[in-house]
C-alpha positions, 0 to 999 in steps of 0.5 A: 788829898795826900799828906806826907810828913818826914822828920829828922834831927840834925846835929847843927844849930837851927841857923846853920840848917836854915842857911842851907835850907834857904840857899837855893844855889845848893837846893838841888844837892839835897832836894830829891824832887828838884830838877831846876829853876826855869827862871833862875833860883830865888834870890830872896824869900819874902811872904807873898813872893813867887818862884818857879821850880821844875820837879820830878814827882813819881818819876814824872816832870812837873813845873810848879809855880810857888808862892811863899805863904808863911815865913819866919826866918830860922824857923818856918817856910811854907810854900804853896804851888800850882802844878800840872793837871790842876794839882795844888802842892803845899810844902812846909819846913819847920825847924825847932832847936833841940839842944845842940841840934835841930829837929827838922820837919817837912810836911807835904800836901797834894790836892786836886782831882788827879791826886785822888786817882793816885793818892796811895802811890803819891804818898809812898813816893813823896814820903820816900823823897822827903826822907831821902831829902832830909838825909841829904840835907843832914849830910850837907849841913854836918 
């Protein structure tokens, strides 16, 4: 298993950050791993809902079928997906109001036999991607 975390404080209220985080028409503007939605972007989010995403992980293309595990509008979005080679991917976005701004945390988790072989490189690559995504989300929201 490989786990990664990235955090940032964005100078905007949680509602504004949440609106950009869940606006899939601009998802590719800030998510550095996203390359497309093969069946179209999700039009709404609901617990148990699914969608497919094309991604690039460690420079390799991957298609992930996501399921929304947890959804607390304005605060938490947790998704779990099945990727290639039996890899399971989990991503959790958490927003916490902080004065006039919002603390944003992204937790990622990768499990599966293929992950064991490259856990170190995957953690390094995924950490860099999450931090760059938060930088881009901050710029988009501000």
